[in-house]
C-alpha positions in Angstrom: -137.6 135.5 -97.6 -135.8 132.1 -96.9 -133.4 130.7 -98.8 -134.1 127.2 -100.4 -131.0 126.2 -98.8 -132.3 127.4 -95.1 -135.5 125.5 -95.9 -133.7 122.2 -96.6 -131.6 122.4 -93.7 -134.3 122.7 -91.4 -136.1 119.9 -93.0 -133.0 117.7 -93.2 -132.9 118.4 -89.2 -136.4 117.7 -88.5 -136.9 114.7 -90.4 -135.4 112.5 -87.9 -137.2 113.5 -85.2 -140.6 113.0 -87.3 -139.6 109.6 -88.4 -139.5 110.4 -92.1 -136.4 110.4 -94.6 -138.0 112.5 -97.5 -140.6 115.1 -98.2 -142.8 112.1 -99.7 -143.0 110.5 -96.1 -143.8 113.7 -94.5 -146.5 114.8 -97.1 -148.0 111.2 -96.4 -147.7 111.8 -92.5 -149.0 115.3 -92.5 -152.1 113.9 -95.1 -153.1 111.1 -92.8 -153.9 113.5 -90.1 
């Protein structure tokens, strides 16, 4: 099981690569596919 801290860390590192800055933008990006 992953800790919430681990997940947050990975998301923080991935956001800039996807061009998003928060979970709402990520959700919107993935929802448009």
